[in-house]
C-alpha positions in Angstrom: -17.8 -8.7 38.1 -20.0 -6.9 35.3 -21.5 -9.1 32.8 -22.2 -8.5 29.3 -24.8 -10.1 27.1 -23.4 -11.3 23.8 -25.9 -11.2 20.8 -24.9 -14.4 19.0 -27.3 -13.3 16.3 -24.9 -10.8 15.2 -21.6 -13.0 15.3 -20.4 -13.6 12.0 -22.4 -10.8 10.3 -20.3 -8.0 8.6 -21.8 -5.2 6.9 -21.6 -5.4 3.3 -19.1 -2.2 3.3 -17.0 -4.3 4.7 -17.0 -7.4 2.0 -16.7 -4.7 -0.4 -13.2 -3.3 1.1 -11.8 -6.5 0.4 -12.9 -7.4 -2.4 -11.9 -7.0 -6.5 -12.9 -3.7 -8.3 -14.3 -3.3 -12.0 -11.0 -3.8 -14.0 -12.3 -0.7 -16.4 -12.4 1.3 -13.2 -8.5 1.4 -12.9 -7.7 3.4 -16.3 -4.1 1.8 -16.4 -1.8 3.4 -19.2 0.9 0.6 -19.5 -1.0 -2.3 -19.0 -4.3 -4.0 -19.9 -6.7 -5.7 -17.1 -9.5 -7.7 -18.2 -11.5 -9.8 -15.8 -14.2 -12.4 -16.4 -15.1 -16.1 -16.3 -12.9 -17.0 -13.0 -9.6 -15.3 -15.1 -7.5 -12.4 -14.9 -5.4 -11.1 -17.6 -3.0 -8.8 -17.1 -1.4 -7.2 -20.5 1.9 -5.7 -20.7 1.3 -2.9 -23.2 4.1 -1.0 -24.3 4.9 -2.8 -27.6 7.0 -0.1 -29.3 9.9 -1.0 -26.0 8.9 -4.5 -26.4 6.7 -4.3 -23.7 9.8 -3.0 -21.3 9.0 -2.4 -17.6 9.5 1.1 -16.3 8.5 2.3 -13.0 4.7 3.2 -13.9 4.3 0.0 -15.4 5.9 -1.7 -11.9 3.0 0.2 -9.8 0.1 -1.0 -12.3 1.4 -4.3 -12.2 1.4 -4.0 -8.4 -2.1 -2.6 -8.3 -3.4 -5.0 -10.7 -2.0 -8.1 -8.4 -3.4 -6.6 -5.6 -6.8 -6.6 -7.1 -6.4 -9.9 -8.9 -5.6 -11.5 -5.5 -8.3 -9.9 -3.3 -11.1 -10.8 -5.9 -13.0 -13.6 -5.3 -14.0 -14.1 -8.9 -10.4 -14.6 -10.1 -9.2 -18.2 -9.7 -6.2 -17.8 -12.5 -4.1 -14.8 -13.5 -2.7 -15.0 -16.6 0.3 -12.5 -17.3 1.2 -11.4 -21.3 2.5 -9.1 -23.7 1.1 -6.9 -26.1 1.5 -7.4 -29.7 3.4 -10.7 -31.3 7.0 -9.6 -30.7 7.7 -9.2 -27.2 6.2 -10.9 -24.1 8.7 -8.7 -21.8 12.1 -7.3 -22.3 12.9 -6.7 -18.5 13.9 -3.4 -17.3 13.5 -0.4 -19.3 16.9 0.4 -20.8 16.0 4.1 -21.5 14.8 5.1 -18.4 18.0 3.4 -16.8 20.1 5.5 -19.0 17.8 8.7 -18.3 17.8 8.6 -14.3 20.1 6.2 -13.0 23.7 6.3 -14.8 23.7 10.0 -13.0 22.0 9.3 -9.7 22.3 5.6 -8.3 20.3 5.9 -5.5 17.6 6.2 -7.5 18.1 2.9 -9.0 17.6 1.8 -5.6 14.2 3.1 -4.8 13.4 1.8 -8.4 14.6 -1.9 -7.4 12.5 -1.5 -4.0 9.5 -1.2 -6.3 10.7 -3.9 -9.0 11.2 -6.5 -5.8 7.6 -5.1 -4.0 6.2 -6.3 -7.3 7.3 -9.5 -8.1 6.7 -10.2 -4.3 3.3 -9.7 -4.9 3.1 -11.7 -7.9 4.7 -14.9 -6.0 2.5 -14.5 -3.4 -0.6 -13.3 -5.2 -2.5 -16.7 -3.9 -3.6 -17.9 -7.2 -1.9 -20.2 -9.7 -0.3 -17.7 -12.6 0.3 -18.5 -16.5 2.7 -16.7 -18.3 1.8 -16.5 -21.9 4.6 -16.0 -23.6 3.8 -14.7 -27.1 7.1 -13.1 -28.1 10.7 -12.6 -27.0 11.7 -13.2 -23.1 14.4 -11.4 -22.5 16.1 -10.2 -18.9 13.7 -9.5 -16.4 10.9 -10.7 -18.6 12.5 -14.0 -18.2 12.4 -13.6 -14.7 8.6 -12.5 -14.9 7.5 -15.4 -16.3 9.8 -17.5 -13.7 7.7 -16.0 -10.8 4.6 -17.4 -12.5 3.6 -20.8 -11.9 3.1 -22.4 -15.4 4.2 -21.2 -18.8 2.9 -21.7 -22.6 5.1 -20.4 -25.1 4.4 -20.2 -29.0 6.8 -22.3 -31.1 8.5 -19.1 -32.4 9.5 -17.2 -29.3 13.4 -17.4 -27.6 14.3 -16.8 -23.8 17.8 -14.7 -23.0 19.3 -13.2 -20.9 22.0 -10.3 -21.7 23.1 -8.7 -18.4 26.6 -9.8 -18.3 26.7 -8.4 -21.9 24.9 -5.4 -21.1 26.1 -4.0 -18.1 23.9 -5.5 -15.6 23.5 -8.6 -13.3 20.3 -10.9 -13.6 19.7 -11.4 -9.9 16.2 -10.3 -9.6 15.3 -13.8 -10.2 16.9 -15.8 -12.7 20.3 -16.2 -10.5 18.1 -17.3 -7.7 15.5 -19.4 -9.5 16.9 -20.7 -13.2 19.1 -23.2 -11.4 15.9 -24.5 -9.6 14.0 -24.8 -12.6 16.7 -25.9 -15.1 19.5 -27.4 -13.2 22.7 -25.6 -12.3 24.8 -26.0 -15.6 22.0 -24.9 -17.8 21.2 -21.8 -15.6 25.3 -21.1 -16.1 24.9 -21.8 -19.9 22.1 -19.3 -20.0 23.5 -16.5 -17.5 27.2 -16.2 -18.9 26.7 -16.9 -22.4 23.7 -14.6 -23.2 22.5 -17.1 -26.0 19.0 -17.9 -27.2 17.2 -20.4 -25.8 14.6 -21.4 -28.5 10.9 -22.4 -27.4 12.0 -26.2 -28.0 14.8 -26.3 -26.2 12.7 -24.1 -23.1 10.4 -27.1 -23.3 13.3 -29.7 -23.3 14.9 -28.0 -20.3 11.8 -27.5 -18.4 12.0 -23.6 -18.8 8.3 -23.5 -19.9 5.6 -26.2 -19.7 4.0 -26.0 -23.3 5.0 -25.0 -26.5 2.4 -24.7 -29.2 1.9 -23.2 -32.3 1.0 -19.3 -32.7 -2.6 -20.0 -33.6 -3.4 -22.5 -30.7 -1.1 -20.1 -28.0 -4.6 -18.7 -26.9 -6.9 -21.6 -26.8 -4.2 -23.7 -24.8 -3.7 -21.2 -22.3 -7.6 -21.0 -21.9 -7.8 -24.7 -21.6 -4.8 -25.1 -18.9 -7.0 -22.2 -17.2 -10.2 -24.0 -16.9 -8.2 -26.9 -15.4 -7.0 -24.9 -12.6 -10.5 -23.4 -12.3 -11.7 -26.3 -11.7 -9.7 -27.0 -8.6 -10.2 -26.3 -5.1 -9.2 -22.7 -4.2 -7.7 -22.9 -0.7 -6.0 -26.3 -1.5 -4.3 -24.8 -4.4 -3.5 -22.0 -2.7 -1.5 -23.5 0.4 0.0 -25.9 -2.3 1.5 -23.1 -4.3 3.0 -21.3 -0.7 4.6 -24.8 0.1 6.1 -24.9 -3.7 7.4 -21.6 -3.2 9.6 -22.5 -0.1 13.0 -22.6 -2.1 12.1 -19.5 -4.4 11.5 -17.8 -1.2 14.5 -19.0 0.5 17.0 -18.0 -2.1 15.1 -15.0 -2.8 15.5 -13.4 0.5 18.6 -14.3 0.9 20.2 -12.7 -2.1 17.7 -10.1 -3.3 18.7 -7.5 -1.2 22.4 -7.5 -1.5 21.7 -7.6 -5.1 19.7 -4.3 -5.0 22.6 -2.6 -3.1 24.9 -4.1 -5.3 23.9 -3.1 -8.2 23.0 0.4 -6.6 26.7 0.8 -6.1 28.0 -0.4 -9.2 25.4 1.7 -11.4 28.5 4.4 -11.9 30.8 1.6 -12.4 32.7 1.9 -16.0 31.9 -1.1 -17.5 28.1 -0.9 -16.2 27.9 2.6 -17.9 29.5 1.4 -21.0 27.1 -1.4 -21.1 23.9 0.7 -20.9 24.9 3.6 -23.2 26.2 1.0 -25.6 22.4 -0.7 -25.7 21.1 3.0 -26.0 23.4 4.2 -28.9 22.8 0.3 -30.5 26.2 -0.2 -31.0 28.8 -3.4 -30.0 30.8 -3.5 -27.1 34.4 -4.0 -27.9 34.9 -6.1 -24.8 38.7 -7.2 -25.1 39.5 -3.1 -25.2 37.2 -2.4 -21.9 39.1 -5.0 -20.3 42.5 -3.2 -21.1 41.0 0.1 -20.3 40.1 -1.4 -16.7 43.6 -2.7 -16.4 44.9 0.5 -17.5 42.7 2.6 -15.1 44.0 0.1 -12.3 47.2 0.3 -12.6 47.4 4.2 -12.8 45.9 4.3 -8.8 
Protein backbone atom coordinates (compact mmCIF):
# COMPACT_ATOMS: atom_id res chain seq x y z
CA UNK A 1 0.00 0.00 0.00
CA UNK A 2 1.10 3.50 -0.76
CA UNK A 3 1.71 5.62 2.33
CA UNK A 4 0.69 9.26 2.59
CA UNK A 5 2.24 11.77 4.94
CA UNK A 6 -0.19 13.91 6.82
CA UNK A 7 0.83 17.50 7.51
CA UNK A 8 -0.73 17.88 10.95
CA UNK A 9 0.35 21.50 11.12
CA UNK A 10 -2.26 22.39 8.50
CA UNK A 11 -5.21 20.63 10.11
CA UNK A 12 -7.77 23.20 11.24
CA UNK A 13 -6.16 25.98 9.23
CA UNK A 14 -8.53 27.37 6.60
CA UNK A 15 -7.65 30.20 4.22
CA UNK A 16 -9.03 33.56 5.28
CA UNK A 17 -11.12 33.75 2.12
CA UNK A 18 -13.13 30.71 3.28
CA UNK A 19 -13.98 32.45 6.53
CA UNK A 20 -15.16 35.50 4.58
CA UNK A 21 -17.39 33.32 2.43
CA UNK A 22 -19.47 32.28 5.43
CA UNK A 23 -19.47 35.60 7.25
CA UNK A 24 -21.81 38.56 7.28
CA UNK A 25 -21.37 41.54 5.03
CA UNK A 26 -21.44 45.21 5.83
CA UNK A 27 -25.11 46.14 6.15
CA UNK A 28 -24.92 49.13 3.80
CA UNK A 29 -23.48 47.00 1.01
CA UNK A 30 -26.86 45.40 0.29
CA UNK A 31 -28.53 48.62 -0.91
CA UNK A 32 -32.00 47.44 0.02
CA UNK A 33 -34.97 49.53 -1.14
CA UNK A 34 -37.87 48.19 0.92
CA UNK A 35 -36.13 47.43 4.20
CA UNK A 36 -33.57 49.19 6.35
CA UNK A 37 -30.82 46.89 7.58
CA UNK A 38 -28.46 47.90 10.36
CA UNK A 39 -25.92 45.99 12.44
CA UNK A 40 -23.91 46.90 15.51
CA UNK A 41 -23.41 46.09 19.19
CA UNK A 42 -24.26 42.40 18.59
CA UNK A 43 -27.64 43.34 17.12
CA UNK A 44 -29.11 43.26 13.63
CA UNK A 45 -32.18 45.44 13.14
CA UNK A 46 -34.42 44.89 10.13
CA UNK A 47 -37.02 47.60 9.50
CA UNK A 48 -39.81 47.15 6.98
CA UNK A 49 -39.64 50.46 5.13
CA UNK A 50 -42.92 50.86 3.26
CA UNK A 51 -44.84 53.13 5.64
CA UNK A 52 -47.13 54.51 2.90
CA UNK A 53 -48.65 51.03 2.52
CA UNK A 54 -48.41 50.17 6.22
CA UNK A 55 -45.25 48.12 5.67
CA UNK A 56 -47.06 45.50 3.59
CA UNK A 57 -45.12 42.58 2.15
CA UNK A 58 -44.68 42.57 -1.61
CA UNK A 59 -42.36 40.30 -3.60
CA UNK A 60 -39.35 42.61 -3.44
CA UNK A 61 -39.72 43.06 0.31
CA UNK A 62 -39.82 39.30 0.81
CA UNK A 63 -36.67 38.87 -1.31
CA UNK A 64 -34.88 41.54 0.71
CA UNK A 65 -35.95 40.01 4.01
CA UNK A 66 -34.77 36.62 2.78
CA UNK A 67 -31.32 38.06 2.06
CA UNK A 68 -31.09 39.98 5.33
CA UNK A 69 -32.08 36.89 7.33
CA UNK A 70 -29.33 34.86 5.69
CA UNK A 71 -26.74 37.55 6.38
CA UNK A 72 -27.79 37.90 10.02
CA UNK A 73 -27.65 34.12 10.45
CA UNK A 74 -24.13 33.96 9.02
CA UNK A 75 -22.73 36.97 10.86
CA UNK A 76 -21.03 35.84 14.07
CA UNK A 77 -21.10 39.44 15.29
CA UNK A 78 -24.91 39.27 15.37
CA UNK A 79 -26.35 37.71 18.51
CA UNK A 80 -29.92 39.04 18.33
CA UNK A 81 -32.19 40.02 15.42
CA UNK A 82 -34.82 42.75 15.89
CA UNK A 83 -37.66 43.20 13.38
CA UNK A 84 -39.83 46.29 13.25
CA UNK A 85 -41.68 48.65 10.91
CA UNK A 86 -40.94 52.17 9.74
CA UNK A 87 -43.01 55.00 11.17
CA UNK A 88 -45.43 54.74 14.08
CA UNK A 89 -48.61 53.57 12.32
CA UNK A 90 -47.81 49.99 11.36
CA UNK A 91 -45.49 47.13 12.19
CA UNK A 92 -46.71 45.13 9.19
CA UNK A 93 -50.10 44.51 7.57
CA UNK A 94 -49.21 41.31 5.74
CA UNK A 95 -49.50 40.72 2.01
CA UNK A 96 -49.72 43.75 -0.26
CA UNK A 97 -53.31 43.59 -1.50
CA UNK A 98 -52.58 45.96 -4.39
CA UNK A 99 -49.98 43.51 -5.69
CA UNK A 100 -52.42 40.67 -5.11
CA UNK A 101 -55.14 42.48 -7.09
CA UNK A 102 -52.85 43.44 -9.97
CA UNK A 103 -50.99 40.17 -10.41
CA UNK A 104 -52.88 37.24 -8.89
CA UNK A 105 -56.63 37.59 -9.41
CA UNK A 106 -56.29 36.91 -13.13
CA UNK A 107 -53.15 34.75 -12.83
CA UNK A 108 -53.58 32.42 -9.83
CA UNK A 109 -50.48 30.36 -10.60
CA UNK A 110 -48.37 33.47 -10.03
CA UNK A 111 -49.76 33.56 -6.50
CA UNK A 112 -48.41 30.02 -6.03
CA UNK A 113 -44.95 31.37 -6.90
CA UNK A 114 -45.32 34.34 -4.53
CA UNK A 115 -46.50 32.07 -1.72
CA UNK A 116 -43.41 29.94 -2.22
CA UNK A 117 -41.19 32.95 -1.59
CA UNK A 118 -43.30 33.86 1.45
CA UNK A 119 -42.89 30.36 2.91
CA UNK A 120 -39.14 30.25 2.27
CA UNK A 121 -38.67 33.67 3.88
CA UNK A 122 -40.58 32.72 7.02
CA UNK A 123 -38.71 29.41 7.19
CA UNK A 124 -35.44 31.30 7.10
CA UNK A 125 -36.57 33.59 9.92
CA UNK A 126 -37.68 30.74 12.17
CA UNK A 127 -34.46 28.87 11.51
CA UNK A 128 -32.12 31.84 11.75
CA UNK A 129 -30.28 30.24 14.66
CA UNK A 130 -30.45 33.32 16.86
CA UNK A 131 -33.12 34.80 19.12
CA UNK A 132 -35.44 37.26 17.41
CA UNK A 133 -37.49 40.13 18.84
CA UNK A 134 -40.52 41.72 17.17
CA UNK A 135 -40.63 45.43 18.00
CA UNK A 136 -44.33 46.20 17.52
CA UNK A 137 -44.53 49.90 16.77
CA UNK A 138 -47.97 50.05 15.13
CA UNK A 139 -50.87 47.97 13.89
CA UNK A 140 -50.16 44.28 13.32
CA UNK A 141 -52.52 42.79 10.75
CA UNK A 142 -52.77 39.41 9.01
CA UNK A 143 -49.40 38.31 7.75
CA UNK A 144 -47.89 40.95 10.00
CA UNK A 145 -49.08 38.93 12.98
CA UNK A 146 -47.69 35.81 11.36
CA UNK A 147 -44.39 37.66 11.02
CA UNK A 148 -44.30 38.59 14.70
CA UNK A 149 -45.39 35.05 15.64
CA UNK A 150 -42.35 33.81 13.73
CA UNK A 151 -40.16 35.75 16.17
CA UNK A 152 -39.20 34.35 19.56
CA UNK A 153 -40.24 37.37 21.62
CA UNK A 154 -42.36 40.48 21.11
CA UNK A 155 -42.45 43.91 22.74
CA UNK A 156 -45.39 46.18 21.90
CA UNK A 157 -46.16 49.85 22.32
CA UNK A 158 -49.26 50.23 24.47
CA UNK A 159 -51.31 51.91 21.71
CA UNK A 160 -50.98 49.21 19.03
CA UNK A 161 -53.54 46.59 18.07
CA UNK A 162 -53.35 43.16 16.48
CA UNK A 163 -55.94 41.83 14.08
CA UNK A 164 -56.63 39.19 11.45
CA UNK A 165 -58.90 39.99 8.52
CA UNK A 166 -58.54 36.98 6.20
CA UNK A 167 -62.07 35.57 6.39
CA UNK A 168 -63.49 39.09 6.08
CA UNK A 169 -61.32 40.21 3.18
CA UNK A 170 -60.71 37.25 0.90
CA UNK A 171 -57.96 35.09 2.33
CA UNK A 172 -57.24 32.33 4.82
CA UNK A 173 -54.70 33.04 7.60
CA UNK A 174 -52.91 29.73 7.03
CA UNK A 175 -49.36 31.05 6.67
CA UNK A 176 -48.71 30.81 10.38
CA UNK A 177 -51.82 31.98 12.21
CA UNK A 178 -53.94 28.81 11.96
CA UNK A 179 -50.87 26.78 12.90
CA UNK A 180 -49.32 28.87 15.68
CA UNK A 181 -52.03 30.97 17.31
CA UNK A 182 -53.60 27.97 19.09
CA UNK A 183 -50.16 27.14 20.50
CA UNK A 184 -49.57 30.69 21.70
CA UNK A 185 -52.96 31.95 22.92
CA UNK A 186 -55.05 28.78 23.12
CA UNK A 187 -57.63 27.16 20.89
CA UNK A 188 -60.69 29.30 21.77
CA UNK A 189 -58.84 32.60 21.59
CA UNK A 190 -57.30 31.65 18.25
CA UNK A 191 -60.74 30.91 16.83
CA UNK A 192 -62.05 34.19 18.22
CA UNK A 193 -59.26 36.13 16.50
CA UNK A 194 -59.49 34.34 13.16
CA UNK A 195 -63.29 34.06 12.86
CA UNK A 196 -64.42 37.42 14.29
CA UNK A 197 -61.58 39.54 12.85
CA UNK A 198 -61.80 41.99 15.74
CA UNK A 199 -59.08 44.22 17.16
CA UNK A 200 -56.93 42.81 19.94
CA UNK A 201 -55.55 45.82 21.85
CA UNK A 202 -52.05 45.64 23.31
CA UNK A 203 -53.30 45.04 26.86
CA UNK A 204 -55.41 42.05 25.81
CA UNK A 205 -52.53 40.74 23.65
CA UNK A 206 -50.36 40.76 26.77
CA UNK A 207 -53.03 39.00 28.85
CA UNK A 208 -53.36 36.35 26.14
CA UNK A 209 -49.61 35.79 25.86
CA UNK A 210 -49.51 37.07 22.29
CA UNK A 211 -46.72 39.48 23.27
CA UNK A 212 -44.18 39.44 26.09
CA UNK A 213 -44.22 43.07 27.17
CA UNK A 214 -46.34 46.16 26.60
CA UNK A 215 -44.78 49.53 27.36
CA UNK A 216 -45.51 53.21 26.70
CA UNK A 217 -44.36 54.15 23.22
CA UNK A 218 -41.63 56.42 24.59
CA UNK A 219 -40.07 53.38 26.30
CA UNK A 220 -40.34 50.97 23.37
CA UNK A 221 -36.76 51.31 22.12
CA UNK A 222 -35.30 51.16 25.61
CA UNK A 223 -37.27 48.03 26.49
CA UNK A 224 -36.33 46.26 23.26
CA UNK A 225 -32.69 47.16 23.78
CA UNK A 226 -32.74 45.87 27.35
CA UNK A 227 -34.26 42.59 26.20
CA UNK A 228 -31.67 42.30 23.42
CA UNK A 229 -28.85 42.90 25.91
CA UNK A 230 -30.11 40.06 28.09
CA UNK A 231 -30.07 37.77 25.05
CA UNK A 232 -26.56 38.86 24.05
CA UNK A 233 -25.36 37.78 27.48
CA UNK A 234 -26.22 34.13 26.95
CA UNK A 235 -24.28 31.23 25.41
CA UNK A 236 -24.79 31.27 21.60
CA UNK A 237 -24.78 27.54 20.81
CA UNK A 238 -26.94 26.66 23.82
CA UNK A 239 -29.38 29.38 22.79
CA UNK A 240 -29.44 28.19 19.20
CA UNK A 241 -30.25 24.60 20.14
CA UNK A 242 -32.84 25.67 22.70
CA UNK A 243 -34.53 27.65 19.92
CA UNK A 244 -34.40 24.62 17.64
CA UNK A 245 -36.09 22.45 20.27
CA UNK A 246 -38.72 25.09 21.01
CA UNK A 247 -39.55 25.22 17.30
CA UNK A 248 -40.78 21.61 17.31
CA UNK A 249 -44.55 22.10 17.52
CA UNK A 250 -44.48 25.12 15.21
CA UNK A 251 -42.43 23.25 12.64
CA UNK A 252 -44.64 20.19 12.98
CA UNK A 253 -47.92 22.03 12.41
CA UNK A 254 -46.39 24.21 9.68
CA UNK A 255 -44.93 21.29 7.71
CA UNK A 256 -48.22 19.40 7.75
CA UNK A 257 -50.37 22.29 6.54
CA UNK A 258 -48.59 25.09 4.70
CA UNK A 259 -48.07 23.22 1.41
CA UNK A 260 -51.77 22.37 1.31
CA UNK A 261 -52.63 25.99 2.14
CA UNK A 262 -50.40 27.20 -0.69
CA UNK A 263 -52.28 25.09 -3.23
CA UNK A 264 -55.74 25.78 -1.78
CA UNK A 265 -55.17 29.53 -1.85
CA UNK A 266 -53.82 29.30 -5.41
CA UNK A 267 -56.79 27.32 -6.69
CA UNK A 268 -59.29 29.57 -4.91
CA UNK A 269 -57.75 32.89 -5.94
CA UNK A 270 -60.27 33.02 -8.78
CA UNK A 271 -63.22 32.06 -6.56
CA UNK A 272 -66.03 34.69 -6.48
CA UNK A 273 -65.80 35.40 -2.75
CA UNK A 274 -62.01 35.79 -2.88
CA UNK A 275 -62.28 38.18 -5.82
CA UNK A 276 -65.00 40.20 -4.11
CA UNK A 277 -63.09 40.39 -0.85
CA UNK A 278 -59.86 41.63 -2.39
CA UNK A 279 -61.52 44.07 -4.79
CA UNK A 280 -63.65 45.52 -1.99
CA UNK A 281 -60.49 46.07 0.03
CA UNK A 282 -58.74 47.82 -2.87
CA UNK A 283 -61.82 49.93 -3.60
CA UNK A 284 -62.20 50.76 0.11
CA UNK A 285 -65.81 49.66 0.31
CA UNK A 286 -67.78 47.35 2.54
CA UNK A 287 -68.85 43.87 1.53
CA UNK A 288 -72.52 42.94 1.64
CA UNK A 289 -71.92 39.48 3.06
CA UNK A 290 -75.54 38.40 3.09
CA UNK A 291 -76.02 39.41 -0.54
CA UNK A 292 -72.81 37.56 -1.39
CA UNK A 293 -74.20 34.43 0.23
CA UNK A 294 -77.42 34.78 -1.78
CA UNK A 295 -75.47 35.26 -5.01
CA UNK A 296 -73.38 32.16 -4.32
CA UNK A 297 -76.53 30.16 -3.56
CA UNK A 298 -78.19 31.36 -6.80
CA UNK A 299 -75.11 30.54 -8.82
CA UNK A 300 -75.00 27.05 -7.31
CA UNK A 301 -78.69 26.46 -8.10
CA UNK A 302 -78.17 27.33 -11.78
CA UNK A 303 -75.54 24.67 -12.28
